[in-house]
PDB file of N, CA, C and O in Angstrom:
ATOM      1  N   UNK A   1     -64.940 -24.496  31.373  1.00  0.00           N
ATOM      2  CA  UNK A   1     -65.730 -23.489  32.036  1.00  0.00           C
ATOM      3  C   UNK A   1     -66.559 -22.750  30.990  1.00  0.00           C
ATOM      4  O   UNK A   1     -66.129 -22.544  29.855  1.00  0.00           O
ATOM      5  N   UNK A   2     -67.728 -22.370  31.400  1.00  0.00           N
ATOM      6  CA  UNK A   2     -68.587 -21.663  30.458  1.00  0.00           C
ATOM      7  C   UNK A   2     -68.243 -20.181  30.425  1.00  0.00           C
ATOM      8  O   UNK A   2     -67.600 -19.643  31.326  1.00  0.00           O
ATOM      9  N   UNK A   3     -68.693 -19.547  29.358  1.00  0.00           N
ATOM     10  CA  UNK A   3     -68.482 -18.103  29.235  1.00  0.00           C
ATOM     11  C   UNK A   3     -69.151 -17.347  30.370  1.00  0.00           C
ATOM     12  O   UNK A   3     -68.657 -16.314  30.821  1.00  0.00           O
ATOM     13  N   UNK A   4     -70.274 -17.871  30.824  1.00  0.00           N
ATOM     14  CA  UNK A   4     -70.993 -17.217  31.920  1.00  0.00           C
ATOM     15  C   UNK A   4     -70.145 -17.229  33.197  1.00  0.00           C
ATOM     16  O   UNK A   4     -70.065 -16.216  33.891  1.00  0.00           O
ATOM     17  N   UNK A   5     -69.518 -18.352  33.507  1.00  0.00           N
ATOM     18  CA  UNK A   5     -68.649 -18.434  34.689  1.00  0.00           C
ATOM     19  C   UNK A   5     -67.454 -17.501  34.542  1.00  0.00           C
ATOM     20  O   UNK A   5     -67.045 -16.832  35.490  1.00  0.00           O
ATOM     21  N   UNK A   6     -66.911 -17.474  33.342  1.00  0.00           N
ATOM     22  CA  UNK A   6     -65.771 -16.587  33.094  1.00  0.00           C
ATOM     23  C   UNK A   6     -66.153 -15.132  33.308  1.00  0.00           C
ATOM     24  O   UNK A   6     -65.374 -14.361  33.871  1.00  0.00           O
ATOM     25  N   UNK A   7     -67.337 -14.752  32.868  1.00  0.00           N
ATOM     26  CA  UNK A   7     -67.794 -13.368  33.040  1.00  0.00           C
ATOM     27  C   UNK A   7     -67.953 -13.033  34.520  1.00  0.00           C
ATOM     28  O   UNK A   7     -67.588 -11.940  34.952  1.00  0.00           O
ATOM     29  N   UNK A   8     -68.492 -13.959  35.290  1.00  0.00           N
ATOM     30  CA  UNK A   8     -68.645 -13.738  36.727  1.00  0.00           C
ATOM     31  C   UNK A   8     -67.277 -13.652  37.390  1.00  0.00           C
ATOM     32  O   UNK A   8     -67.051 -12.792  38.240  1.00  0.00           O
ATOM     33  N   UNK A   9     -66.367 -14.537  37.006  1.00  0.00           N
ATOM     34  CA  UNK A   9     -65.017 -14.531  37.575  1.00  0.00           C
ATOM     35  C   UNK A   9     -64.309 -13.211  37.270  1.00  0.00           C
ATOM     36  O   UNK A   9     -63.582 -12.688  38.115  1.00  0.00           O
ATOM     37  N   UNK A  10     -64.514 -12.675  36.079  1.00  0.00           N
ATOM     38  CA  UNK A  10     -63.902 -11.389  35.724  1.00  0.00           C
ATOM     39  C   UNK A  10     -64.460 -10.259  36.577  1.00  0.00           C
ATOM     40  O   UNK A  10     -63.710  -9.386  37.014  1.00  0.00           O
ATOM     41  N   UNK A  11     -65.766 -10.265  36.819  1.00  0.00           N
ATOM     42  CA  UNK A  11     -66.372  -9.254  37.688  1.00  0.00           C
ATOM     43  C   UNK A  11     -65.821  -9.367  39.112  1.00  0.00           C
ATOM     44  O   UNK A  11     -65.503  -8.366  39.754  1.00  0.00           O
ATOM     45  N   UNK A  12     -65.718 -10.599  39.582  1.00  0.00           N
ATOM     46  CA  UNK A  12     -65.183 -10.817  40.921  1.00  0.00           C
ATOM     47  C   UNK A  12     -63.724 -10.366  41.016  1.00  0.00           C
ATOM     48  O   UNK A  12     -63.297  -9.829  42.037  1.00  0.00           O
ATOM     49  N   UNK A  13     -62.972 -10.589  39.948  1.00  0.00           N
ATOM     50  CA  UNK A  13     -61.572 -10.151  39.941  1.00  0.00           C
ATOM     51  C   UNK A  13     -61.481  -8.637  40.048  1.00  0.00           C
ATOM     52  O   UNK A  13     -60.589  -8.116  40.718  1.00  0.00           O
ATOM     53  N   UNK A  14     -62.394  -7.924  39.394  1.00  0.00           N
ATOM     54  CA  UNK A  14     -62.412  -6.465  39.493  1.00  0.00           C
ATOM     55  C   UNK A  14     -62.759  -6.031  40.917  1.00  0.00           C
ATOM     56  O   UNK A  14     -62.177  -5.079  41.437  1.00  0.00           O
ATOM     57  N   UNK A  15     -63.699  -6.724  41.540  1.00  0.00           N
ATOM     58  CA  UNK A  15     -64.058  -6.417  42.930  1.00  0.00           C
ATOM     59  C   UNK A  15     -62.889  -6.712  43.859  1.00  0.00           C
ATOM     60  O   UNK A  15     -62.608  -5.938  44.775  1.00  0.00           O
ATOM     61  N   UNK A  16     -62.213  -7.820  43.627  1.00  0.00           N
ATOM     62  CA  UNK A  16     -61.056  -8.183  44.447  1.00  0.00           C
ATOM     63  C   UNK A  16     -59.976  -7.122  44.342  1.00  0.00           C
ATOM     64  O   UNK A  16     -59.354  -6.764  45.342  1.00  0.00           O
ATOM     65  N   UNK A  17     -59.752  -6.623  43.152  1.00  0.00           N
ATOM     66  CA  UNK A  17     -58.746  -5.571  42.955  1.00  0.00           C
ATOM     67  C   UNK A  17     -59.159  -4.280  43.669  1.00  0.00           C
ATOM     68  O   UNK A  17     -58.321  -3.600  44.261  1.00  0.00           O
ATOM     69  N   UNK A  18     -60.436  -3.952  43.611  1.00  0.00           N
ATOM     70  CA  UNK A  18     -60.924  -2.755  44.290  1.00  0.00           C
ATOM     71  C   UNK A  18     -60.759  -2.887  45.806  1.00  0.00           C
ATOM     72  O   UNK A  18     -60.369  -1.932  46.478  1.00  0.00           O
ATOM     73  N   UNK A  19     -61.055  -4.063  46.334  1.00  0.00           N
ATOM     74  CA  UNK A  19     -60.859  -4.301  47.766  1.00  0.00           C
ATOM     75  C   UNK A  19     -59.378  -4.186  48.146  1.00  0.00           C
ATOM     76  O   UNK A  19     -59.040  -3.663  49.208  1.00  0.00           O
ATOM     77  N   UNK A  20     -58.515  -4.676  47.278  1.00  0.00           N
ATOM     78  CA  UNK A  20     -57.075  -4.571  47.531  1.00  0.00           C
ATOM     79  C   UNK A  20     -56.655  -3.103  47.595  1.00  0.00           C
ATOM     80  O   UNK A  20     -55.894  -2.707  48.477  1.00  0.00           O
ATOM     81  N   UNK A  21     -57.152  -2.306  46.664  1.00  0.00           N
ATOM     82  CA  UNK A  21     -56.830  -0.879  46.650  1.00  0.00           C
ATOM     83  C   UNK A  21     -57.339  -0.173  47.907  1.00  0.00           C
ATOM     84  O   UNK A  21     -56.632   0.645  48.496  1.00  0.00           O
ATOM     85  N   UNK A  22     -58.570  -0.495  48.314  1.00  0.00           N
ATOM     86  CA  UNK A  22     -59.128   0.107  49.522  1.00  0.00           C
ATOM     87  C   UNK A  22     -58.309  -0.266  50.758  1.00  0.00           C
ATOM     88  O   UNK A  22     -58.057   0.577  51.619  1.00  0.00           O
ATOM     89  N   UNK A  23     -57.897  -1.524  50.843  1.00  0.00           N
ATOM     90  CA  UNK A  23     -57.089  -1.969  51.979  1.00  0.00           C
ATOM     91  C   UNK A  23     -55.759  -1.221  52.010  1.00  0.00           C
ATOM     92  O   UNK A  23     -55.292  -0.817  53.075  1.00  0.00           O
ATOM     93  N   UNK A  24     -55.160  -1.041  50.849  1.00  0.00           N
ATOM     94  CA  UNK A  24     -53.894  -0.306  50.777  1.00  0.00           C
ATOM     95  C   UNK A  24     -54.086   1.139  51.239  1.00  0.00           C
ATOM     96  O   UNK A  24     -53.252   1.685  51.962  1.00  0.00           O
ATOM     97  N   UNK A  25     -55.188   1.747  50.814  1.00  0.00           N
ATOM     98  CA  UNK A  25     -55.474   3.118  51.239  1.00  0.00           C
ATOM     99  C   UNK A  25     -55.627   3.207  52.752  1.00  0.00           C
ATOM    100  O   UNK A  25     -55.129   4.142  53.380  1.00  0.00           O
ATOM    101  N   UNK A  26     -56.315   2.235  53.331  1.00  0.00           N
ATOM    102  CA  UNK A  26     -56.515   2.250  54.776  1.00  0.00           C
ATOM    103  C   UNK A  26     -55.186   2.070  55.509  1.00  0.00           C
ATOM    104  O   UNK A  26     -54.955   2.718  56.529  1.00  0.00           O
ATOM    105  N   UNK A  27     -54.325   1.213  55.012  1.00  0.00           N
ATOM    106  CA  UNK A  27     -53.011   1.056  55.648  1.00  0.00           C
ATOM    107  C   UNK A  27     -52.190   2.332  55.520  1.00  0.00           C
ATOM    108  O   UNK A  27     -51.467   2.707  56.443  1.00  0.00           O
ATOM    109  N   UNK A  28     -52.301   2.990  54.384  1.00  0.00           N
ATOM    110  CA  UNK A  28     -51.615   4.266  54.197  1.00  0.00           C
ATOM    111  C   UNK A  28     -52.130   5.284  55.203  1.00  0.00           C
ATOM    112  O   UNK A  28     -51.345   6.026  55.794  1.00  0.00           O
ATOM    113  N   UNK A  29     -53.444   5.325  55.400  1.00  0.00           N
ATOM    114  CA  UNK A  29     -54.036   6.222  56.388  1.00  0.00           C
ATOM    115  C   UNK A  29     -53.506   5.913  57.787  1.00  0.00           C
ATOM    116  O   UNK A  29     -53.228   6.823  58.568  1.00  0.00           O
ATOM    117  N   UNK A  30     -53.371   4.630  58.095  1.00  0.00           N
ATOM    118  CA  UNK A  30     -52.910   4.221  59.425  1.00  0.00           C
ATOM    119  C   UNK A  30     -51.476   4.648  59.679  1.00  0.00           C
ATOM    120  O   UNK A  30     -51.118   4.955  60.816  1.00  0.00           O
ATOM    121  N   UNK A  31     -50.653   4.672  58.645  1.00  0.00           N
ATOM    122  CA  UNK A  31     -49.244   5.030  58.842  1.00  0.00           C
ATOM    123  C   UNK A  31     -49.036   6.534  58.964  1.00  0.00           C
ATOM    124  O   UNK A  31     -47.990   6.980  59.434  1.00  0.00           O
ATOM    125  N   UNK A  32     -50.024   7.316  58.545  1.00  0.00           N
ATOM    126  CA  UNK A  32     -49.888   8.773  58.639  1.00  0.00           C
ATOM    127  C   UNK A  32     -49.863   9.247  60.088  1.00  0.00           C
ATOM    128  O   UNK A  32     -49.129  10.176  60.426  1.00  0.00           O
ATOM    129  N   UNK A  33     -50.654   8.619  60.933  1.00  0.00           N
ATOM    130  CA  UNK A  33     -50.680   8.982  62.347  1.00  0.00           C
ATOM    131  C   UNK A  33     -50.850   7.706  63.174  1.00  0.00           C
ATOM    132  O   UNK A  33     -51.943   7.395  63.647  1.00  0.00           O
ATOM    133  N   UNK A  34     -49.748   6.977  63.335  1.00  0.00           N
ATOM    134  CA  UNK A  34     -49.816   5.635  63.931  1.00  0.00           C
ATOM    135  C   UNK A  34     -50.286   5.596  65.385  1.00  0.00           C
ATOM    136  O   UNK A  34     -50.715   4.541  65.852  1.00  0.00           O
ATOM    137  N   UNK A  35     -50.219   6.696  66.103  1.00  0.00           N
ATOM    138  CA  UNK A  35     -50.598   6.680  67.516  1.00  0.00           C
ATOM    139  C   UNK A  35     -52.009   7.201  67.776  1.00  0.00           C
ATOM    140  O   UNK A  35     -52.372   7.459  68.924  1.00  0.00           O
ATOM    141  N   UNK A  36     -52.795   7.355  66.734  1.00  0.00           N
ATOM    142  CA  UNK A  36     -54.137   7.913  66.901  1.00  0.00           C
ATOM    143  C   UNK A  36     -55.198   6.814  66.878  1.00  0.00           C
ATOM    144  O   UNK A  36     -54.937   5.684  66.467  1.00  0.00           O
ATOM    145  N   UNK A  37     -56.382   7.167  67.322  1.00  0.00           N
ATOM    146  CA  UNK A  37     -57.514   6.256  67.242  1.00  0.00           C
ATOM    147  C   UNK A  37     -57.906   5.978  65.808  1.00  0.00           C
ATOM    148  O   UNK A  37     -58.396   4.894  65.488  1.00  0.00           O
ATOM    149  N   UNK A  38     -57.691   6.964  64.939  1.00  0.00           N
ATOM    150  CA  UNK A  38     -57.971   6.766  63.515  1.00  0.00           C
ATOM    151  C   UNK A  38     -57.120   5.644  62.948  1.00  0.00           C
ATOM    152  O   UNK A  38     -57.571   4.874  62.099  1.00  0.00           O
ATOM    153  N   UNK A  39     -55.904   5.559  63.416  1.00  0.00           N
ATOM    154  CA  UNK A  39     -55.006   4.503  62.946  1.00  0.00           C
ATOM    155  C   UNK A  39     -55.551   3.127  63.326  1.00  0.00           C
ATOM    156  O   UNK A  39     -55.542   2.200  62.516  1.00  0.00           O
ATOM    157  N   UNK A  40     -56.020   3.009  64.553  1.00  0.00           N
ATOM    158  CA  UNK A  40     -56.581   1.733  65.000  1.00  0.00           C
ATOM    159  C   UNK A  40     -57.798   1.351  64.156  1.00  0.00           C
ATOM    160  O   UNK A  40     -57.961   0.194  63.768  1.00  0.00           O
ATOM    161  N   UNK A  41     -58.643   2.338  63.879  1.00  0.00           N
ATOM    162  CA  UNK A  41     -59.828   2.083  63.060  1.00  0.00           C
ATOM    163  C   UNK A  41     -59.428   1.692  61.638  1.00  0.00           C
ATOM    164  O   UNK A  41     -60.044   0.811  61.039  1.00  0.00           O
ATOM    165  N   UNK A  42     -58.408   2.338  61.103  1.00  0.00           N
ATOM    166  CA  UNK A  42     -57.948   2.031  59.747  1.00  0.00           C
ATOM    167  C   UNK A  42     -57.401   0.614  59.670  1.00  0.00           C
ATOM    168  O   UNK A  42     -57.660  -0.103  58.703  1.00  0.00           O
ATOM    169  N   UNK A  43     -56.651   0.211  60.679  1.00  0.00           N
ATOM    170  CA  UNK A  43     -56.093  -1.144  60.700  1.00  0.00           C
ATOM    171  C   UNK A  43     -57.213  -2.175  60.796  1.00  0.00           C
ATOM    172  O   UNK A  43     -57.174  -3.198  60.113  1.00  0.00           O
ATOM    173  N   UNK A  44     -58.209  -1.911  61.641  1.00  0.00           N
ATOM    174  CA  UNK A  44     -59.336  -2.834  61.774  1.00  0.00           C
ATOM    175  C   UNK A  44     -60.109  -2.945  60.458  1.00  0.00           C
ATOM    176  O   UNK A  44     -60.512  -4.038  60.058  1.00  0.00           O
ATOM    177  N   UNK A  45     -60.310  -1.818  59.797  1.00  0.00           N
ATOM    178  CA  UNK A  45     -61.017  -1.839  58.521  1.00  0.00           C
ATOM    179  C   UNK A  45     -60.203  -2.584  57.463  1.00  0.00           C
ATOM    180  O   UNK A  45     -60.765  -3.324  56.655  1.00  0.00           O
ATOM    181  N   UNK A  46     -58.899  -2.396  57.463  1.00  0.00           N
ATOM    182  CA  UNK A  46     -58.036  -3.095  56.510  1.00  0.00           C
ATOM    183  C   UNK A  46     -58.150  -4.600  56.702  1.00  0.00           C
ATOM    184  O   UNK A  46     -58.153  -5.349  55.725  1.00  0.00           O
ATOM    185  N   UNK A  47     -58.243  -5.049  57.940  1.00  0.00           N
ATOM    186  CA  UNK A  47     -58.375  -6.492  58.200  1.00  0.00           C
ATOM    187  C   UNK A  47     -59.695  -7.022  57.640  1.00  0.00           C
ATOM    188  O   UNK A  47     -59.738  -8.117  57.078  1.00  0.00           O
ATOM    189  N   UNK A  48     -60.761  -6.255  57.793  1.00  0.00           N
ATOM    190  CA  UNK A  48     -62.058  -6.668  57.236  1.00  0.00           C
ATOM    191  C   UNK A  48     -61.996  -6.726  55.717  1.00  0.00           C
ATOM    192  O   UNK A  48     -62.527  -7.648  55.099  1.00  0.00           O
ATOM    193  N   UNK A  49     -61.348  -5.738  55.125  1.00  0.00           N
ATOM    194  CA  UNK A  49     -61.209  -5.718  53.671  1.00  0.00           C
ATOM    195  C   UNK A  49     -60.393  -6.909  53.181  1.00  0.00           C
ATOM    196  O   UNK A  49     -60.708  -7.503  52.150  1.00  0.00           O
ATOM    197  N   UNK A  50     -59.345  -7.255  53.921  1.00  0.00           N
ATOM    198  CA  UNK A  50     -58.520  -8.408  53.560  1.00  0.00           C
ATOM    199  C   UNK A  50     -59.339  -9.692  53.626  1.00  0.00           C
ATOM    200  O   UNK A  50     -59.231 -10.550  52.750  1.00  0.00           O
ATOM    201  N   UNK A  51     -60.156  -9.821  54.666  1.00  0.00           N
ATOM    202  CA  UNK A  51     -60.998 -11.006  54.796  1.00  0.00           C
ATOM    203  C   UNK A  51     -61.965 -11.101  53.611  1.00  0.00           C
ATOM    204  O   UNK A  51     -62.153 -12.177  53.044  1.00  0.00           O
ATOM    205  N   UNK A  52     -62.571  -9.980  53.243  1.00  0.00           N
ATOM    206  CA  UNK A  52     -63.496  -9.959  52.106  1.00  0.00           C
ATOM    207  C   UNK A  52     -62.762 -10.287  50.809  1.00  0.00           C
ATOM    208  O   UNK A  52     -63.274 -11.025  49.967  1.00  0.00           O
ATOM    209  N   UNK A  53     -61.565  -9.735  50.656  1.00  0.00           N
ATOM    210  CA  UNK A  53     -60.784  -9.983  49.439  1.00  0.00           C
ATOM    211  C   UNK A  53     -60.427 -11.456  49.313  1.00  0.00           C
ATOM    212  O   UNK A  53     -60.484 -12.021  48.221  1.00  0.00           O
ATOM    213  N   UNK A  54     -60.065 -12.067  50.412  1.00  0.00           N
ATOM    214  CA  UNK A  54     -59.738 -13.500  50.376  1.00  0.00           C
ATOM    215  C   UNK A  54     -60.958 -14.343  50.023  1.00  0.00           C
ATOM    216  O   UNK A  54     -60.843 -15.334  49.302  1.00  0.00           O
ATOM    217  N   UNK A  55     -62.124 -13.953  50.530  1.00  0.00           N
ATOM    218  CA  UNK A  55     -63.347 -14.679  50.197  1.00  0.00           C
ATOM    219  C   UNK A  55     -63.648 -14.564  48.704  1.00  0.00           C
ATOM    220  O   UNK A  55     -64.047 -15.541  48.071  1.00  0.00           O
ATOM    221  N   UNK A  56     -63.459 -13.379  48.148  1.00  0.00           N
ATOM    222  CA  UNK A  56     -63.663 -13.179  46.708  1.00  0.00           C
ATOM    223  C   UNK A  56     -62.659 -14.029  45.921  1.00  0.00           C
ATOM    224  O   UNK A  56     -63.017 -14.644  44.916  1.00  0.00           O
ATOM    225  N   UNK A  57     -61.417 -14.062  46.375  1.00  0.00           N
ATOM    226  CA  UNK A  57     -60.396 -14.861  45.694  1.00  0.00           C
ATOM    227  C   UNK A  57     -60.775 -16.342  45.705  1.00  0.00           C
ATOM    228  O   UNK A  57     -60.548 -17.045  44.720  1.00  0.00           O
ATOM    229  N   UNK A  58     -61.345 -16.818  46.803  1.00  0.00           N
ATOM    230  CA  UNK A  58     -61.788 -18.215  46.878  1.00  0.00           C
ATOM    231  C   UNK A  58     -62.922 -18.467  45.890  1.00  0.00           C
ATOM    232  O   UNK A  58     -62.975 -19.518  45.251  1.00  0.00           O
ATOM    233  N   UNK A  59     -63.822 -17.507  45.767  1.00  0.00           N
ATOM    234  CA  UNK A  59     -64.927 -17.652  44.817  1.00  0.00           C
ATOM    235  C   UNK A  59     -64.399 -17.713  43.388  1.00  0.00           C
ATOM    236  O   UNK A  59     -64.876 -18.505  42.575  1.00  0.00           O
ATOM    237  N   UNK A  60     -63.427 -16.885  43.092  1.00  0.00           N
ATOM    238  CA  UNK A  60     -62.832 -16.905  41.754  1.00  0.00           C
ATOM    239  C   UNK A  60     -62.197 -18.262  41.487  1.00  0.00           C
ATOM    240  O   UNK A  60     -62.356 -18.828  40.405  1.00  0.00           O
ATOM    241  N   UNK A  61     -61.486 -18.777  42.467  1.00  0.00           N
ATOM    242  CA  UNK A  61     -60.838 -20.080  42.314  1.00  0.00           C
ATOM    243  C   UNK A  61     -61.869 -21.190  42.126  1.00  0.00           C
ATOM    244  O   UNK A  61     -61.655 -22.124  41.353  1.00  0.00           O
ATOM    245  N   UNK A  62     -62.984 -21.080  42.836  1.00  0.00           N
ATOM    246  CA  UNK A  62     -64.038 -22.087  42.687  1.00  0.00           C
ATOM    247  C   UNK A  62     -64.637 -22.064  41.280  1.00  0.00           C
ATOM    248  O   UNK A  62     -64.999 -23.105  40.732  1.00  0.00           O
ATOM    249  N   UNK A  63     -64.734 -20.873  40.709  1.00  0.00           N
ATOM    250  CA  UNK A  63     -65.286 -20.755  39.356  1.00  0.00           C
ATOM    251  C   UNK A  63     -64.281 -21.077  38.279  1.00  0.00           C
ATOM    252  O   UNK A  63     -64.653 -21.501  37.185  1.00  0.00           O
ATOM    253  N   UNK A  64     -63.009 -20.880  38.575  1.00  0.00           N
ATOM    254  CA  UNK A  64     -61.939 -21.110  37.599  1.00  0.00           C
ATOM    255  C   UNK A  64     -60.855 -21.965  38.239  1.00  0.00           C
ATOM    256  O   UNK A  64     -59.771 -21.460  38.535  1.00  0.00           O
ATOM    257  N   UNK A  65     -61.124 -23.246  38.457  1.00  0.00           N
ATOM    258  CA  UNK A  65     -60.170 -24.083  39.183  1.00  0.00           C
ATOM    259  C   UNK A  65     -58.780 -24.178  38.522  1.00  0.00           C
ATOM    260  O   UNK A  65     -57.799 -24.496  39.194  1.00  0.00           O
ATOM    261  N   UNK A  66     -58.696 -23.907  37.228  1.00  0.00           N
ATOM    262  CA  UNK A  66     -57.398 -24.002  36.569  1.00  0.00           C
ATOM    263  C   UNK A  66     -56.604 -22.706  36.690  1.00  0.00           C
ATOM    264  O   UNK A  66     -55.437 -22.661  36.299  1.00  0.00           O
ATOM    265  N   UNK A  67     -57.222 -21.644  37.230  1.00  0.00           N
ATOM    266  CA  UNK A  67     -56.576 -20.342  37.358  1.00  0.00           C
ATOM    267  C   UNK A  67     -56.340 -20.046  38.821  1.00  0.00           C
ATOM    268  O   UNK A  67     -57.234 -20.230  39.647  1.00  0.00           O
ATOM    269  N   UNK A  68     -55.143 -19.587  39.151  1.00  0.00           N
ATOM    270  CA  UNK A  68     -54.849 -19.217  40.532  1.00  0.00           C
ATOM    271  C   UNK A  68     -54.933 -17.708  40.666  1.00  0.00           C
ATOM    272  O   UNK A  68     -54.488 -16.978  39.779  1.00  0.00           O
ATOM    273  N   UNK A  69     -55.499 -17.235  41.767  1.00  0.00           N
ATOM    274  CA  UNK A  69     -55.613 -15.819  42.046  1.00  0.00           C
ATOM    275  C   UNK A  69     -54.428 -15.405  42.888  1.00  0.00           C
ATOM    276  O   UNK A  69     -54.099 -16.070  43.870  1.00  0.00           O
ATOM    277  N   UNK A  70     -53.772 -14.292  42.508  1.00  0.00           N
ATOM    278  CA  UNK A  70     -52.649 -13.774  43.277  1.00  0.00           C
ATOM    279  C   UNK A  70     -53.153 -13.236  44.596  1.00  0.00           C
ATOM    280  O   UNK A  70     -54.042 -12.384  44.617  1.00  0.00           O
ATOM    281  N   UNK A  71     -52.600 -13.719  45.706  1.00  0.00           N
ATOM    282  CA  UNK A  71     -53.027 -13.290  47.051  1.00  0.00           C
ATOM    283  C   UNK A  71     -52.030 -12.335  47.633  1.00  0.00           C
ATOM    284  O   UNK A  71     -51.637 -12.482  48.790  1.00  0.00           O
ATOM    285  N   UNK A  72     -51.609 -11.359  46.864  1.00  0.00           N
ATOM    286  CA  UNK A  72     -50.603 -10.448  47.360  1.00  0.00           C
ATOM    287  C   UNK A  72     -50.939  -9.057  47.316  1.00  0.00           C
ATOM    288  O   UNK A  72     -50.138  -8.215  47.719  1.00  0.00           O
TER     289      UNK A  72
END
């Protein structure tokens, strides 16, 4: 892999981590008041963030086939 691909993969990894943090925050928000409309919105947003995070993880894997991205 070239240094250029590695640099892009590193940027994507930082974005993936940020998306993971945002998803965790949204789930935390949802648990604060589980019976509210805000909770439903937080859960829906967390699902979108998870989908985006998985797409970023796939991109990282495509750029670095020998490296596996933690999906947890």
